[in-house]
C-alpha angles and dihedrals in degrees: 000000000000092000092054091048090052090049089051090051095047092049089049091049093049092047089047090055094044089053091048095049091047090051092050093052097042100102111165105273098185140026130035119329127226113276122218094214115219088010107062115074134214112267089221111035098017093230115145115261103244106133103088091187100059112028124120139199134203117203114194129188112218113203110271093358137095116269119271127213124212119193132216137191092216137022089240092061091050092050096047093046094047090052089066095049129096092231096053090111095039107120088212092064112107125209118195129186136181119257097240090217100047105017090231117139115254132179105266093212090060096039130102118226123218116206124221100051124135104243131176095257098029097248083129102214128134119191126222132169095231126070116247135185108284094005119142126232117227096274093048091047090055089050089052093049091050091048092049091047091049094045097046101020084215095182098040089234093275101105099074108105 
């Protein structure tokens, strides 16, 4: 009886250690990461992320490493930055944007973008999960961002690292 009790205790101890270690190493490997508003800065333009309605994130999955998240103050910065990266066409790369109505994170590739919004870098797109009249899908939003950047040269071309 005592030996079986000790075996149960050892098994419980081992299981506790396994659960503890798995919890410690369980950093979020997918989805949007937590933002420290007014402290995190945009990867591209270095402005603080303060507009909870229009920020974006890109999560990349480098080969053999943990995922890495890059944060942006505007969807336009995310799109233009991603266009200069090696993993821009990697299907594992995730792009997250705030729903401009609720601040919740949504998948940018599935979102609809409404023009005419006042955004931090003036690309003017607000993301939402539902289709609306005149809303742009992701590919159209990327085209819009590139047209705005080309027309107004908002960043002066000096922000690509």
